[in-house]
N, C-alpha and C positions, 0 to 999 in steps of 0.2 A: 384492773384486778388480775392477779396472776392466775395461771391455769390450776395451780394447787388449790387456791381459795375458791375458784369456780367449782371445782370438783366437790369440795367440802360443802358448799352451799347447795349444790344439786343433791348430794347425798342426804342433807338435812331435810330438804323438801320431800324427797322420796320417803324418808322415815316418817315424816308427818302424815304423808298420804297413807302409808301403811297403818299407822295408828288409827287414822280416821276410818280406813276400810275395815279394820278389825272391830272397831266400835260399832259401825253400821252393821257388820256381819253378826255381831253378838245380839243386838236388839232385833235384827231382822229374823234371825234364827228363833229367838224366843217368841216372836209374833207368829212365825210360821208354825211352830209347835202348838201354840194356843189355838190357831185357826184349824189346824189339822185335827186336834182333839174335838173341837166343836163340830167340825164337819163329820167326823167319824160318829159322834153321838147322834147327830141329826140323821145320818144315813141309817144307823141302827134303829132309831125310832121310826123312821119312814119305812124301813123293811118290815118292822113288826106291824105297822099299820097298813102295809101293802102298797105304799106310794113313795116315790123319791122326791125330796124337796127340790123346788125349782132353782134354789140358789146353790145347790151342791156343785154342779159343774162349773159355775162361775168362780166359786171359792177355790176349787182345785186348780183352775187356770191361774188365779192370782197366786196361789202357793207355788206353782211351777215357775211362774215369772219371777217371783221373789227369790226362789232358790237360785235361778239362773243369774239374777242380778248380784246376789250375794257372792256367788262363785266368781263372777267377773271382777267384782271389787276386791276379792281376796287375792286373785292372781295379778291385779294391776301393779301393785308395788314390786312384785318379783320381776314382772316384765320390764318395768321402768329401770330397776337396778341392773338387770341383765343388759338392757340397751345402753345405759350409761357406761357399764363396765366394758362392753364391746367397743363403744366409741373411744373410751380412754385407751384401751388396748390397741385400737387401730392407730390412734395418734402416736402412741409410744412406738409402735412398730414402724410407722413412717419415719419418725425421728431417728430411731435406731438405724434403719436402712440408709437414711441420708448420711448419718455419721459414718457408717461403714463404707459407703460409696466414696465419701470425701477422703476417708483414711486410705482406701485402696488407690484412689487417684494420686494422693501424696506419695504413697509408697512406690507406685508405678513411676512417677516423675523422678523420685530419688534413685530408683534402680536404673532408669535411663541415664541420669546424670552420672552415677557411678560407672556405668558401662562406658559412657563417653570418656570419662576420666581414665579408665583402664586402657581403652584403645589408644587415647592420646599418649598415655604413659609408655605403652609398648612401642608406639611409633617413635616417640622421642628418644627412648633408651636405645632402640635399634639405630637411629640416626646418629646419636652421640657416640656410640661405640663403633659404628661402621667407619666414620671419618678417620679417627686415629689408626684403626686397624688397617684400613686401606693404605694409609700413608706408610705404616710400618712394613706392610707386605711389599709395597712398591719399591721402597728404598732398599729393602733386604734383597729383593730379586736383582736390583741394579748392581748392588755390591757383589752378589754371587756371579753375575754375568761378566765381571771383570773390573768393576769400579773399585774393588777392594785394593787393587794395586795402583790406583790412581791417587798420587799424593795430594793433588789439588782438591779432590772432592770427597775422598773416603771419610775424613774426619768430619766434614760438614754433614754428610749423609748420616753418620753414626750419631751426631748430635741431634739431628731431626728425629731419628728413631727413638733416642732416649727421651726427647721432649714429649713425643706422643705416648710413649710408655708411661711416663709420669702423669700425663693427662688421664690415661686409662685408670691408673692407680687412684687418682683423686676422685674420679667419677665413682669407682667401685666403693671407695671408703665412704663417700657421701651417701650413696645408696644404702650401704649397710647401716650407717648412722640413722637415716630416716626409718629404715625397717625396724631397728631396735626400739626407737622411740614410739612408733605407731603400734607395735605389738607389745608395748609396755615391758620390754626386756632390758631397757636402759636403766641402770641403777643410779639413783640420785641420793646424795647425802645432804639433806637440808639442815642448815644451821644458820645462826645470825651472822651476817657479814656487813661491815661498814660500807656504805655505798661509795663513799669517796675513795676508799682503798680499791674497790673493784674497778672504778674508772681509771685510777692512776696505774694499776697493773696492766690494764688493756692498752693504755697509751704507751707505756714502756715497751710492751711487746711489739707494737706496730710502728714505733718511731723510726727504726732503721729503714723500713720499707718506705715510709712517707718522706724521709730525708733524701732517699735516692730519687724520688719523683719530685723533689723540691716543693713539698707541700707542708705547711705548718700545722702542727697538732696543738690544740689548746684545751685546757680543762676549765670548765665553768663550775666552781665548787657549789654544792647544794646550799641553799639559804640556811638550812638547819641540819644539824647532824642527824643522820638517819641510818637505820640498819634494815637490811632486806633479809627475808627468810628464803634462802635459796641454796642451790648447789653451786659452789664457787667455780668449778670447772665448766659447768654448763653456761653460766653467765659469761665467763671468759670467752667461750666459743661464740656466744651470741654477739658480744661486742667486737670480737675479732672479725667475724663475718661482715658486720655492718661497717666497720672501719675499712676493711679490705675493699668492700664494694665502693665506699666513698672515695678511697684513694684512686681506684681504677677510673672513676668517672669525674674526677676533679682535675682540671688542667694544672700544669706547673705554675707555681706562684699562688695557688689557691690556699684555702684555709678550711680545716675541719675542727669543729668544736664538739666536745661531749660534755654532758651535764646531767643533772637529775632534779626532779621536783617532788619533794615529799608530800604525801597526803595522809588522810586518816587511816585508810586500810591498805593503800598501795603507795609505792614510790615509783614515779615514772622516770625512766632513763631515756635519754635521747642522743642522737648523733646527727649533727647538722653540717652540711658541706656547702661549698660555693661552686659546685660543679655544673654540669650541663643541664641538669633538671630532667624531669620525666613528663612526657605529654599526658594531659588529663585522661585521655581515652585508654592509656596503658595502665593506669593505677589499679583498677579493680582486679587485674590478673597478676599483679606483681609478685604475690607470694606463691604462685603456682610453680610446680616442679618444671624445670627446664624452660620456664618462660623468660625470655630476654627481650628487652626493649630494642637493643641494637645487637643482633645475633653475631654479625661479623666481628664487631669490636669486642664483644664478650669472649669469643673464642680466641681472638688475637691476644687478649690479655690473660688467657688461661682460665677463664671462669668455667665452672661446670653447669651453671644454671640451677643449682640446688641450694645455694647458700641461704637465700631468703626463705625458702621452704623449710630448711633446717631451723632457722631463727623462729619461724612461726610455730613449729612443733615443740621446740624447747621452751618457748615462752608459755605455750599451752600447758606443758607438763608442770609449770609452776603456778598454774591457775591465773595467768595474766592475759593480757591482750596486746596485739601488735597493730600498728597503723603507720601510714606515711603521708606526709604533706609535701607537695613539690610544685615549683613554678619553673617552666621551661626557660633555660638559659640563666636562671637565678640560683638554683640549688635545690636540695631536698633535705628533709628532716624525717628521720625514722624514730618512732617512739615505741617503747614497750614498757609494760608494768610488771612489777614484782610485789608480792605481799610484804607488808611491813612485818618486822619481827614481832612487834607487840600484838599485831592482829592475826598472826599465823594460826592461832588456835581457834579463831572464830570462823564461821562459815563465810565463804567468799563466792562472788558470782562466777559463772562459767566463762571460759575464755571466748573472746571474739576477735576475728581477724578482719580488719577493715582497712580501706584505703580511701583517702579523700584529698 
């Protein structure tokens, strides 16, 4: 039996006790008044005759006892109701305090997590900016110290400076993109887009880069025609980031396939490669900012460490979810969902970012 029904049952019992007490009090009071009149009449008669009846004191004692019992019975329901109310309030107070403590603990844990993320972000940004800046500063000083007139090295040094300047520009642009998305200042134009067209455009955009790396790009057409409710530019950036990431970590002669699987409310797009794969312990943190599985290789290939984080936030802005599956030395598959055009006007679940 639930607590609410127990309370109702207890209240009903108390009400019955109150009714019984009031009934007893009524009849007792009537009897007390009758005895009091009889006693008063006997006392008056005895006073007139000059002697008090022997039963007068006993009757008065019974009257006082009856009044006391009637009073106690009258207060009993009120005391019982007050006790039950106090008990219920105590239980409610304990339950409320428990919820508040649990809420404070969750908020405290969330604040600690946010603070850790903030500190990690500051450290990572400082490190990512310091490396190219130090390189630019070092080679600039070398040129100013006389290497500018050295025909064998001056052009090479200038190319290194330009490479690091471009890297700084990419990091800055990616950080600004993340900031706009998180602060909801990024403007999206949602409209129906054929999924197959989105995939074909992404392949055409990345094909020259893949051909230079001798990697084959393939399209796996959706089993059924599907339209996604999305911003075309944002989806192009998502697919470009995923394809660029796959090209960087797929050896020459490998293959990258993209496709889609339509559903009732969402259409799931995926990018599959035959690359080096990702260790299982690295998967949960893969969508974090500046997180790299192979830091040296990523910097060597020009990665900023923000591509997958941008993918995560852009997918979230569409109400979708992102995840990854991977096997070491076999390849990886990145999945993300977009709402179907037909279901765009219905309520959809919140975004989730998972890795498995």
